[in-house]
C-alpha positions in Angstrom: -15.0 1.1 -13.7 -11.9 -1.0 -12.9 -9.5 1.9 -12.5 -7.1 2.5 -9.6 -5.9 5.8 -8.2 -2.5 5.4 -6.5 -1.4 7.7 -3.7 2.3 8.2 -3.1 4.8 10.2 -1.2 8.2 9.0 -2.4 10.0 6.8 -4.9 7.0 5.0 -6.2 8.5 1.5 -6.4 5.2 -0.2 -5.6 3.5 2.1 -8.2 6.1 0.8 -10.7 5.2 -2.8 -9.7 1.5 -2.1 -10.3 2.2 -0.6 -13.7 4.5 -3.4 -14.6 1.7 -5.9 -13.8 -0.5 -4.1 -16.3 -3.0 -2.9 -13.7 -5.3 -0.1 -14.8 -3.8 2.9 -12.9 -5.9 6.0 -14.0 -4.1 8.6 -11.9 -1.2 9.1 -9.4 -1.6 11.6 -6.6 1.3 12.8 -4.3 1.3 14.9 -1.2 4.9 15.9 -2.0 5.7 17.9 -5.1 9.2 16.3 -5.4 8.1 12.7 -5.1 10.2 10.5 -7.5 7.1 8.4 -8.3 5.6 11.3 -10.2 8.3 10.8 -12.9 7.3 7.1 -13.1 3.7 8.2 -13.7 4.8 10.6 -16.5 7.0 7.9 -18.1 3.9 5.7 -18.3 1.6 8.4 -19.5 -0.5 8.3 -16.3 -2.0 11.6 -15.2 -0.6 12.9 -11.9 -1.6 15.5 -9.4 0.0 17.0 -6.3 -2.1 17.9 -3.3 0.5 19.2 -0.8 -0.5 18.7 2.8 1.5 21.8 3.6 -1.1 24.0 1.9 -3.8 23.1 4.4 -4.4 24.1 8.0 -5.8 20.8 9.1 -5.8 17.1 8.3 -9.5 17.3 7.5 -9.0 20.1 5.0 -6.2 18.2 3.3 -8.2 15.0 3.1 -11.2 16.8 1.7 -9.0 18.3 -1.1 -7.4 14.9 -1.7 -10.8 13.2 -1.9 -11.9 15.7 -4.5 -8.9 14.9 -6.7 -9.4 11.2 -6.3 -13.1 11.4 -7.2 -12.3 13.1 -10.4 -11.3 9.7 -11.7 -14.1 7.7 -10.2 -11.8 4.8 -9.3 -13.0 1.4 -8.1 -9.9 1.2 -5.8 -7.6 3.6 -4.0 -4.1 2.1 -3.5 -1.7 3.6 -1.0 1.8 3.0 -2.2 4.2 4.6 0.3 1.7 7.4 1.1 3.1 8.8 4.3 0.0 10.5 5.8 -2.3 9.4 8.6 -5.8 9.6 7.1 -8.8 11.0 9.0 -11.7 8.7 9.9 -14.0 10.6 7.6 -11.7 10.0 4.6 -11.3 6.3 5.5 -15.0 5.9 5.7 -15.5 7.6 2.3 -13.4 4.8 0.7 -14.4 2.0 3.0 -13.7 -1.5 1.6 -12.1 0.0 -1.5 -8.8 1.3 -0.2 -5.7 -0.9 0.2 -2.3 -0.3 1.7 1.0 -2.1 1.6 2.9 -2.2 4.9 6.5 -3.4 5.5 5.8 -5.8 8.4 3.8 -8.9 9.1 0.8 -7.2 10.6 -0.4 -6.9 13.3 3.3 -6.8 14.3 5.1 -3.5 14.0 2.5 -1.0 12.7 3.8 2.5 12.0 7.4 3.4 11.1 10.9 1.9 11.3 9.6 -1.6 11.0 12.8 -3.3 10.0 14.9 -1.8 12.8 12.1 -2.8 15.3 12.0 -6.3 13.9 15.7 -6.7 14.4 15.5 -5.2 17.9 12.8 -7.7 18.9 14.8 -10.6 17.5 11.9 -12.0 15.4 12.8 -14.9 13.1 10.3 -14.0 10.4 9.6 -10.6 8.9 7.8 -9.5 5.8 5.0 -7.3 4.4 1.2 -7.1 4.4 -1.5 -5.8 2.1 -4.5 -4.8 4.1 -7.7 -2.8 3.8 -7.4 0.6 5.3 -9.4 1.4 8.4 -9.4 4.2 10.9 -6.9 2.2 13.1 -3.4 2.8 11.7 -2.1 -0.3 9.9 -4.8 -2.6 11.4 -7.3 -3.2 8.7 -8.3 -6.7 7.4 -5.3 -8.5 5.9 -5.5 -9.5 2.2 -2.1 -11.0 1.7 1.3 -11.4 3.4 4.8 -12.3 2.3 7.3 -13.7 4.9 11.1 -13.9 4.8 13.5 -15.4 7.3 15.5 -12.9 9.4 19.2 -13.9 9.0 21.9 -13.4 11.6 23.8 -11.0 9.3 20.7 -8.9 8.4 20.7 -5.2 8.9 17.7 -2.9 8.6 18.8 -2.0 5.1 19.2 -5.6 3.9 15.8 -6.5 5.4 14.2 -3.5 3.7 15.5 -4.6 0.3 14.3 -8.2 0.7 10.9 -7.2 2.0 10.5 -4.6 -0.8 11.0 -7.4 -3.4 8.1 -9.2 -1.8 6.0 -6.1 -1.7 6.3 -6.0 -5.5 5.0 -9.6 -5.6 1.9 -9.4 -3.4 0.6 -5.9 -4.0 -0.2 -6.3 -7.7 -1.7 -9.7 -6.8 -3.9 -8.2 -4.2 -5.0 -5.3 -6.4 -5.9 -7.7 -9.2 -7.9 -9.9 -6.8 -9.8 -6.8 -5.7 -10.5 -5.7 -9.3 -11.6 -9.2 -10.3 -14.1 -9.2 -7.4 -12.4 -12.1 -5.6 -12.0 -10.6 -2.2 -14.5 -11.4 0.5 -14.5 -9.8 4.0 -16.3 -11.6 6.7 -16.0 -10.7 10.4 -12.9 -8.8 9.7 -11.2 -11.6 7.8 -10.4 -11.6 4.1 -10.6 -14.6 1.9 -10.1 -15.0 -1.8 -12.6 -16.8 -4.0 -11.1 -19.8 -5.6 -7.6 -19.1 -4.3 -6.0 -19.5 -1.0 -2.5 -18.2 -1.9 -2.6 -15.3 0.5 0.8 -16.1 2.0 4.1 -16.1 0.2 7.2 -17.5 1.9 10.5 -16.7 0.3 13.8 -18.0 1.7 16.0 -17.2 -1.2 19.2 -15.2 -0.6 
């Protein structure tokens, strides 16, 4: 089955991008009942579920309940789209090589939170986003695709965030489609794309 289950915690802009690209999203699951992305799922007629992490005494218990909901749909791929939870090693292993994440930095630089502020503080000249396979090491799995933008003198964390988000919406649907089409190959921790080497996007538009 070619379906994708998308995990969200917030606004769901990358979920929207996946749906706009016509990708086969079979369900959306949020750990927060008020996540705006749930309304996007409803608008598109996609089933949604809430598995609140606050209802569980441990990460393991939450991840187990989350996995049971995911497995109801037997997806080929699990796509994290602004899912703000650190997943346990057992959960990651369960979906090994079939779980992707989009992260707002050029990994391995700036894993974790506050990436745009940190990029400005370090004075980097290029910033961007990465799609990667999820591993037990936070934001350090094999990289599928990246998009880079120049950091301008007048940039703020907010302006960087907007420009990076635009590129997230370009490369995440592309990477998901590559996965579903069986084009991704992982060898020695490095990802290549069969018949296509466009794994880097550079955008210097205003």
